[in-house]
N, C-alpha and C positions, 0 to 999 in steps of 0.2 A: 541697368535694369533695377526696378524696385521690387520689393517683396510681393506686391500685388500683381505685378506683371508675371511673376514666376509661378504663381499658384495654378495648379492644374485642377480641372473639375473632377470630382470623384464620381465613379459610376453609380447609378441608382441600384439599390439592393431590392431584390424581390421580397414582397411581403409573404410571410408564411401563413397559409390559411389556418384559422383557429382549430378546425377539425384535425389538422395534421399535428398541431401543437398538443392537443388533447390526447391524441393517439400515442404520441411519443412519451408524454408524461405518464400515461397509463402503463405503457411498456416498461418504463423505468421503475414504476412502483411495484410491478409484478416480477421483477428480476429476483432470482434466488439470491439470498445473502451469503456472503462468505462466512465460514465458521468463526472468524476472528472479529466480526463486525462490531461486537460490543466491548472489545478490549479497549481499555483506556491507557494513557501513558502511565498512570499510576500503577495499573495492573502489571504492565511490562516492567517498570522499574522495580516493583516489589519482588517479582519473580527473579529477575536477573541479579539483583543485589543479595538475595537470600539463599539462592541455590548454590551448592558447591561447584567449583570448577570441574569440568568434565560432564556436567549435566546436559540434558537435552536442550536444544535450541531449535527454533523454527524461523526461517527467513521467508517472508511473503514477497513474491515478485508479481507485479502487474505490468505486462508489456503487450501492446497490440491487442488489448481486450482479453488477454489470457491470464488467468489467475493460477499461480503455482505456489506450492510450499516446498521448501527444501528442509529436510530434517537432518540436523547435524549436532555438534556439541560446541560448547564455548569454554574459553579459558582466558588466562592472562588479564585478569582484572587490574586495571590501573587506578591509581589515586585520582587521575584526571576525570574519572567517570566513564571511561571507555572499556569495552570488553572486546575480545577478539573471538570471532565466530569462525570456526574452521572452514576454510574454503571460500569465505566471503569477506574477510577483512574485519575492520573495526567498526563498531556501532556505539552510539551513545546509550548507556544503560538507562538514562532518565527518560528518553523519548522513543528509543528503538530506531532512530534514524541512522543512516549510514554516515560515518564521519566525513567521508570524502565527497559524497553526493547526497547531502541532506534533503534535497528536493527531488531525489531520484525515485526509481521504481522499486527499490528494495527496502523493506522494513523488517525489523525484528518484531516477532510476536511471541506470545506465550504458547508453548506446545501443549495445548490442552488435549484431552481425549478426542474432541471433535476435530481439531486441526490435524492431529496425527491420523485419524481415520480418513479424513478427506484427502490428505496427501497420499495415503496408500491406495485409496480408491481411484485417484486421478493423478498417477505419477507424471504424466506429461502436461498436466494442467487442464483447465476447462474454460470455455468462454461463457460470457453471459452472467457472471456473478458480480454483485455489487459489494464493494468494500466499505460502504457507508449507507446509512439508512436515509431514505427519502423523507423529506418533511411532510 
């Protein structure tokens, strides 16, 4: 058999109507923003490199559309640029990404007043919040 004989036809995809696309885009633009939406990797690195061990840490988790923040402490700064967050393992201080799952759903963020207040108000998390700004 040749490669041409083995090709299977792909099913046709339905075209999404423009009004549905516009409605979805409008919904995304009107989503409330997470309290850490404007934090940059530089902000995260500055905080975790300059605060003493045992200081507050915040881990943002986004799973199944639910946004949660876990408030904890960090310690064990390593020369490799990793810090240990109690109960969550190691994170890169430079980016806030989890060392073992850098593309995963847990990120280190700066525990600002807004993040801490949101975490206390929504201890089990909340759906419908965007962690990035729409263009």
